[in-house]
C-alpha positions as a printed Julia matrix, in Angstrom:
192×3 Matrix{Float64}:
   5.21   18.85  -16.27
   7.14   21.63  -14.57
   7.22   21.99  -10.83
   8.19   24.78   -8.5
   8.2    22.65   -5.36
   8.27   18.95   -4.42
   4.54   19.11   -3.57
   3.67   20.1    -7.13
   5.19   16.92   -8.58
   2.87   13.96   -9.11
   2.71   11.72   -6.06
   2.14    8.08   -5.2
   0.61    6.75   -1.99
   1.92    3.72   -0.12
  -0.41    1.83    2.21
   0.55   -1.03    4.49
  -0.79   -2.75    7.57
   1.38   -3.86   10.49
   0.03   -6.63   12.7
   1.29   -6.04   16.24
  -0.29   -9.12   17.82
  -0.39   -7.69   21.34
  -1.88   -4.36   20.26
  -3.74   -4.99   17.01
  -3.43   -3.73   13.45
  -1.73   -0.44   12.63
  -2.21    1.15    9.23
   0.35    3.44    7.68
   0.0     5.67    4.63
   2.97    7.51    3.13
   2.68    9.85    0.15
   5.87   10.39   -1.84
   6.61   12.51   -4.84
   7.96   10.52   -7.76
  11.58   11.12   -6.75
  10.88    9.47   -3.38
  10.55   12.46   -1.06
   7.88   12.24    1.64
   4.98   14.66    1.35
   2.54   13.25    3.93
   2.44   10.45    6.48
  -0.46    9.14    8.54
  -0.9     6.13   10.78
  -3.81    4.73   12.71
  -4.3     3.85   16.32
  -4.43    0.08   16.75
  -7.49   -1.62   15.29
  -8.56   -4.9    16.84
 -11.62   -6.8    15.68
 -13.84   -8.19   18.4
 -14.88  -11.85   18.47
 -18.32  -11.11   17.0
 -16.69   -9.4    14.0
 -14.33  -12.33   13.53
 -17.29  -14.72   13.45
 -19.66  -12.62   11.34
 -17.13  -11.35    8.77
 -15.35  -14.68    8.36
 -13.04  -14.64    5.32
 -14.07  -11.06    4.52
 -12.68   -9.67    7.8
  -9.2    -8.74    6.53
 -10.43   -6.96    3.38
 -12.98   -5.1     5.56
 -10.36   -4.06    8.14
  -7.51   -3.37    5.69
  -9.58   -1.7     2.97
 -12.56   -0.01    4.54
 -11.64    0.56    8.17
  -7.93    1.37    7.81
  -7.11    2.16    4.17
 -10.11    4.34    3.43
  -9.67    6.26    6.69
  -6.0     6.99    5.98
  -6.67    7.95    2.36
  -9.38   10.42    3.4
  -6.96   12.14    5.83
  -4.56   12.92    3.0
  -4.72   16.34    1.37
  -2.91   15.04   -1.71
  -4.46   12.85   -4.37
  -1.75   10.58   -5.79
  -1.71    9.11   -9.3
  -1.96    5.68   -7.63
  -1.87    3.96   -4.27
   0.54    1.07   -3.87
   0.21   -1.61   -1.2
   2.15   -4.68   -0.2
  -0.85   -6.43    1.36
  -3.3    -8.12   -1.0
  -6.22   -7.67    1.37
  -5.56   -3.91    1.34
  -6.54   -3.87   -2.34
 -10.09   -3.73   -0.94
  -9.54    0.01   -0.4
 -10.17    0.35   -4.15
 -13.88   -0.26   -3.49
 -13.93    3.01   -1.51
 -11.67    5.38   -3.44
 -11.51    6.54   -7.06
  -7.7     6.39   -7.22
  -6.14    3.3    -8.86
  -4.63    0.83   -6.39
  -1.84   -1.63   -7.16
  -0.13   -4.43   -5.3
   3.67   -4.35   -5.4
   5.45   -7.66   -5.8
   8.51   -8.1    -3.64
  10.9    -8.96   -6.5
  12.04   -6.89   -9.45
  10.99   -8.14  -12.87
  13.56  -10.57  -14.22
  14.47  -11.96  -10.77
  12.9   -15.37  -11.0
  14.51  -16.62   -7.8
  11.96  -14.81   -5.68
  14.72  -13.91   -3.23
  14.61  -10.49   -1.66
  17.37   -9.24    0.55
  15.9    -8.61    3.97
  12.37   -7.96    2.75
   9.35   -9.59    4.3
   6.51   -8.31    2.18
   3.17  -10.01    2.28
   2.35  -10.48   -1.36
  -0.82  -12.55   -1.59
  -0.86  -13.0     2.21
  -1.84  -16.56    3.18
  -3.84  -17.49    0.08
  -2.48  -16.63   -3.36
  -5.32  -15.65   -5.66
  -3.72  -14.93   -9.03
  -7.04  -15.29  -10.87
  -8.31  -12.22   -8.98
  -5.3   -10.18  -10.09
  -3.98   -8.71  -13.33
  -0.2    -8.69  -13.19
   2.0    -6.34  -15.22
   5.36   -4.58  -15.19
   5.71   -0.95  -14.21
   9.2     0.54  -14.52
  10.74   -2.97  -14.45
   8.82   -3.92  -11.28
   6.02   -6.44  -10.94
   2.7    -5.06   -9.8
  -0.9    -6.22   -9.88
  -4.34   -4.7    -9.85
  -7.62   -6.36   -9.03
  -9.24   -8.0   -12.05
 -12.51   -6.18  -11.35
 -10.53   -2.9   -11.68
  -8.36   -4.06  -14.58
  -8.62   -0.62  -16.22
  -6.44    0.66  -13.35
  -3.45   -0.81  -15.22
  -4.02    1.52  -18.17
  -4.62    4.52  -15.9
  -1.47    3.85  -13.87
   0.7     3.29  -16.94
  -0.61    6.48  -18.59
  -0.01    8.57  -15.46
   3.38    7.09  -14.62
   6.1     9.69  -14.99
   9.35    8.5   -16.63
  11.32   10.25  -13.86
   9.91    7.68  -11.42
  11.62    4.79  -13.23
  14.14    4.39  -10.39
  11.55    4.51   -7.6
  11.61    1.16   -5.77
   7.95    0.41   -5.03
   8.85   -1.86   -2.1
  11.24    0.38   -0.16
   8.61    2.86    1.17
   6.89    0.04    3.07
  10.01   -0.34    5.22
   9.85    3.39    6.0
   6.21    3.05    7.04
   6.87    0.01    9.26
   9.8     1.79   10.94
   7.7     4.94   11.51
   4.89    2.87   13.03
   7.37    1.03   15.27
   8.81    4.38   16.38
   5.31    5.71   17.14
   4.48    2.54   19.09
   7.7     2.86   21.15
   7.02    6.53   21.82
   3.46    5.66   22.88
   4.72    3.08   25.38
   7.04    5.64   27.01
   4.26    8.16   27.68
């Protein structure tokens, strides 16, 4: 594929949720081209479920908030349609129910690193309750990723669309950028 500008390269979306206890949940969505340059960034105002939602949604509250309320909203704002959306929050995989784009969960260790140690990373793979039976795990460019079992075909679609030039793209690093951008926006909001 030839490209005349960074926007014409294939892109990948990165979705994460930041829980700022005092303010609520902030969603961030960063679209990068496959060499890691930012093309779009969006974040939400804080989302805080009320007590009735907490009671009525029960265990389905996080997937509802992360996937439908936050993830779907951010994805719809984007003008670009990436080859895949990557998240570091398992509950955010619920966005796949609302978009046609494949969604994958990035593991926080590179394939081959069995220690599970990650320098300075605090990703939320599998949040509080690991559910490996709900996930199909595979390697993508020497990185561990997963898709939901009920969207297992996403693996094939992602692998077929993955550009070899993206082999060096660290799928976990963009989440740090998103968290820092959200923190900066929160600080700026407190000053005004």
